[in-house]
C-alpha positions as CSV (number, residue, x, y, z in Angstrom):
1,M,-23.4,32.1,-5.8
2,A,-21.8,28.7,-6.5
3,W,-23.9,25.6,-7.3
4,I,-22.9,22.6,-5.2
5,H,-23.2,19.1,-6.8
6,E,-22.7,15.9,-4.8
7,G,-23.3,12.3,-5.3
8,Q,-26.0,10.6,-3.3
9,L,-25.6,7.5,-1.2
10,D,-28.2,5.4,-3.0
11,G,-27.4,1.8,-3.9
12,D,-30.6,1.0,-5.6
13,G,-29.9,-0.8,-8.8
14,I,-26.1,-0.5,-8.4
15,K,-23.9,-3.4,-9.6
16,P,-20.4,-3.1,-7.9
17,A,-17.3,-5.2,-8.4
18,I,-14.9,-5.6,-5.5
19,V,-11.3,-6.7,-6.1
20,V,-9.8,-8.0,-2.9
21,S,-6.3,-9.3,-2.2
22,R,-5.9,-12.7,-0.6
23,F,-2.5,-11.7,0.8
24,N,-3.0,-10.6,4.4
25,N,-6.5,-12.0,4.3
26,F,-6.9,-11.7,8.1
27,I,-7.1,-8.0,7.3
28,T,-8.7,-8.0,3.8
29,K,-11.5,-10.3,4.8
30,K,-12.5,-7.6,7.4
31,L,-12.3,-4.9,4.7
32,L,-14.5,-7.0,2.5
33,D,-17.0,-7.5,5.3
34,G,-17.1,-3.7,5.8
35,A,-17.6,-3.0,2.1
36,L,-20.4,-5.5,1.9
37,D,-22.1,-4.1,5.0
38,C,-22.0,-0.6,3.6
39,L,-23.3,-1.6,0.2
40,E,-26.2,-3.6,1.6
41,R,-27.1,-0.9,4.1
42,H,-27.4,1.5,1.3
43,G,-29.8,-0.6,-0.8
44,V,-27.4,-2.7,-3.0
45,E,-28.8,-6.1,-3.6
46,T,-26.5,-8.9,-2.4
47,D,-26.9,-10.7,-5.7
48,D,-25.6,-7.7,-7.6
49,I,-22.3,-7.6,-5.8
50,N,-19.4,-9.5,-7.5
51,V,-16.2,-10.2,-5.5
52,F,-13.0,-11.0,-7.4
53,W,-10.1,-12.4,-5.3
54,V,-6.6,-11.8,-6.5
55,P,-3.3,-13.1,-5.0
56,G,-2.0,-9.8,-3.7
57,A,-2.1,-6.0,-3.9
58,W,0.1,-6.0,-7.0
59,E,-2.6,-7.8,-9.0
60,I,-5.4,-5.4,-8.0
61,P,-4.8,-2.7,-10.6
62,P,-4.8,-4.9,-13.8
63,V,-7.9,-6.7,-12.6
64,S,-9.7,-3.5,-11.7
65,V,-9.1,-1.9,-15.1
66,R,-10.3,-5.1,-16.9
67,L,-13.5,-5.1,-14.8
68,A,-14.1,-1.4,-15.3
69,D,-13.7,-1.9,-19.1
70,T,-16.4,-4.7,-19.2
71,G,-19.2,-2.2,-18.8
72,N,-20.9,-4.7,-16.5
73,F,-20.2,-2.8,-13.3
74,D,-21.1,0.6,-11.9
75,C,-17.9,0.8,-9.9
76,V,-14.8,-1.2,-8.9
77,I,-13.8,-1.1,-5.3
78,C,-10.2,-2.2,-4.7
79,L,-9.3,-3.7,-1.2
80,G,-6.0,-4.9,0.1
81,A,-3.5,-4.6,2.9
82,V,0.3,-4.1,2.5
83,I,2.2,-4.2,5.8
84,R,5.8,-3.1,6.1
85,G,8.3,-5.9,6.5
86,E,12.1,-6.1,6.8
87,T,12.7,-5.6,3.0
88,P,12.0,-2.8,0.6
89,H,9.2,-5.0,-0.9
90,F,6.7,-2.8,0.9
91,E,7.7,0.3,-0.9
92,Y,7.4,-1.3,-4.3
93,V,4.1,-3.0,-3.8
94,S,2.4,-0.1,-1.9
95,S,3.6,2.5,-4.4
96,E,2.8,0.6,-7.6
97,S,-0.6,-0.7,-6.4
98,A,-1.6,2.9,-5.5
99,K,-0.3,4.2,-8.9
100,G,-2.1,1.4,-10.7
101,V,-5.4,2.0,-9.1
102,A,-5.1,5.7,-9.7
103,Q,-4.3,5.1,-13.4
104,S,-7.3,2.7,-13.6
105,A,-9.5,5.3,-12.1
106,M,-8.3,8.0,-14.5
107,L,-8.9,5.8,-17.6
108,S,-12.2,4.3,-16.6
109,D,-15.8,5.5,-17.2
110,V,-16.8,4.2,-13.8
111,P,-15.4,5.0,-10.4
112,V,-12.5,2.9,-9.4
113,I,-11.9,3.3,-5.6
114,Y,-8.7,2.9,-3.7
115,G,-9.2,0.9,-0.5
116,I,-5.8,-0.6,0.1
117,I,-4.4,-0.2,3.6
118,T,-0.6,0.5,3.8
119,A,0.6,0.2,7.3
120,D,3.9,0.0,9.1
121,T,2.6,-2.6,11.6
122,V,0.0,-5.3,11.8
123,E,-1.6,-3.3,14.7
124,Q,-2.1,-0.3,12.4
125,A,-3.7,-2.5,9.7
126,V,-6.0,-4.1,12.3
127,D,-7.0,-0.6,13.5
128,R,-8.0,0.4,10.0
129,A,-9.9,-2.8,9.3
130,G,-12.6,-2.3,11.9
131,T,-11.3,-1.5,15.3
132,K,-10.0,1.9,16.4
133,S,-9.9,3.7,13.1
134,G,-13.2,2.4,11.6
135,N,-13.3,0.1,8.6
136,K,-11.6,1.3,5.4
137,G,-13.5,-1.2,3.4
138,F,-16.8,0.4,4.6
139,D,-15.3,3.8,3.7
140,A,-14.2,2.7,0.2
141,A,-17.8,1.4,-0.5
142,M,-19.3,4.6,0.8
143,T,-16.9,6.6,-1.5
144,A,-18.0,4.3,-4.4
145,L,-21.7,5.1,-3.9
146,E,-21.1,8.8,-3.7
147,M,-18.9,8.8,-6.8
148,I,-21.4,6.8,-8.8
149,G,-24.0,9.4,-8.0
150,L,-21.6,12.2,-9.0
151,Y,-20.6,10.5,-12.3
152,D,-24.3,10.1,-13.1
153,L,-24.8,13.8,-12.4
154,I,-21.9,14.7,-14.7
155,S,-23.2,12.4,-17.4
156,D,-26.5,14.3,-17.2
157,I,-24.7,17.5,-17.7
158,E,-22.7,16.1,-20.7
159,E,-25.9,14.7,-22.3
160,S,-27.9,17.9,-21.8
161,G,-25.8,19.7,-24.5
162,D,-26.8,23.0,-22.9
163,E,-24.2,25.6,-22.3
164,E,-25.8,26.1,-19.0
165,L,-25.3,23.4,-16.3
166,P,-28.4,21.7,-15.0
167,L,-28.7,23.3,-11.6
168,D,-30.0,20.4,-9.6
169,G,-27.5,21.0,-6.7
170,E,-27.7,23.3,-3.8
171,Q,-26.7,26.9,-4.2
172,D,-23.9,28.0,-1.8
């Protein structure tokens, strides 16, 4: 039988950082509102949330890695919106911001969460920022809480030094 381990959605004592792009702020403000709503609903104290505004999605990855490296935050949630225009700029910004956040997540000791909308149209972005398709900012914050719990569980396994895993999860 396999042992199943999952992070819990408990925000008690959590100190998140949120990096959010000012570009397309009519969308990113809604993503931020969704993330804040999720965190507060799950017990994160408002005073423990730090929001860092950056000019655009391109600037999100370097700020996220620097914040993760401070050791002052339990996670970094990255929020932005890149909407296709008439030039290839969309491809460069969306691709590199995704790669940058992924690299930040791979190198960090805390969860770094990708919450950047890439959309072909303004309508698609609006749908993902709280209308038809839910709020991707809320979803990113939920992912952050779960990953914090999972990282904590893995840290407990690493610290135990036992060859056997601590079997606190459910057995499947």
